[in-house]
C-alpha positions as CSV (number, residue, x, y, z in Angstrom):
1,M,107.1,94.4,103.2
2,I,104.7,96.5,104.8
3,D,102.1,93.2,105.3
4,D,104.7,91.8,106.8
5,I,105.4,93.9,109.7
6,A,101.6,94.8,110.1
7,A,101.4,90.5,110.4
8,A,103.6,90.6,112.5
9,S,102.8,93.4,114.7
10,I,99.4,91.1,115.2
11,V,101.0,87.6,115.5
12,T,103.5,89.6,118.4
13,R,100.1,90.3,121.0
14,T,97.7,87.6,120.1
15,H,99.4,85.1,118.9
16,R,97.3,83.8,115.8
17,I,98.3,84.7,112.5
18,F,95.6,86.6,110.5
19,V,94.7,87.3,106.8
20,S,94.5,90.7,105.3
21,V,91.7,91.7,103.6
22,D,92.0,95.8,103.3
23,F,94.6,98.0,102.6
24,S,94.8,102.3,102.8
25,I,98.5,103.3,102.0
26,S,99.6,106.9,102.1
27,Y,103.0,108.5,101.1
28,F,104.4,111.5,101.9
29,S,107.9,111.0,100.5
30,T,109.9,109.5,98.6
31,A,113.6,108.0,100.1
32,V,116.4,107.6,97.9
33,I,119.1,104.1,97.6
34,E,120.6,102.6,100.3
35,E,119.1,105.5,103.1
36,E,118.3,103.9,106.3
37,V,114.8,104.0,107.3
38,E,113.1,102.8,110.4
39,I,110.2,100.6,110.4
40,E,107.2,100.6,113.5
41,G,104.4,98.1,113.3
42,R,102.1,98.6,115.9
43,L,97.5,97.3,116.6
44,V,95.8,100.1,116.8
45,G,93.1,98.5,117.2
46,E,90.3,95.6,118.0
47,G,87.0,95.2,117.4
48,K,84.2,92.1,116.8
49,R,84.9,89.4,114.8
50,K,88.8,88.8,115.2
51,L,89.4,92.5,113.0
52,R,92.2,94.0,114.2
53,A,93.4,97.6,112.9
54,V,97.8,98.1,112.4
55,E,99.5,101.3,111.6
56,V,103.1,100.8,110.4
57,E,105.0,103.6,109.8
58,I,108.5,103.6,107.7
59,R,110.3,107.0,108.3
60,R,114.0,108.7,107.3
61,R,116.0,107.1,110.1
62,R,118.2,110.4,110.4
63,E,121.5,111.1,112.5
64,G,121.8,110.2,115.6
65,A,118.2,108.7,116.0
66,R,118.3,105.3,118.0
67,C,116.8,102.2,115.5
68,L,114.0,100.4,116.6
69,G,114.3,96.6,117.6
């Protein structure tokens, strides 16, 4: 899912599909089954040779928080 969100973040900006070559994933806490979460992907950097840096954040959805999308 993280790879799909990252790819979608790049496609919305560049209108091209790129291949993932490196992942760095950090977990701070876990969600429980059927807990609502918000997922946000954003392009945070563009470099030479078509390199892109994407950040995907998954957060617990709190009561009253707006839903992304």
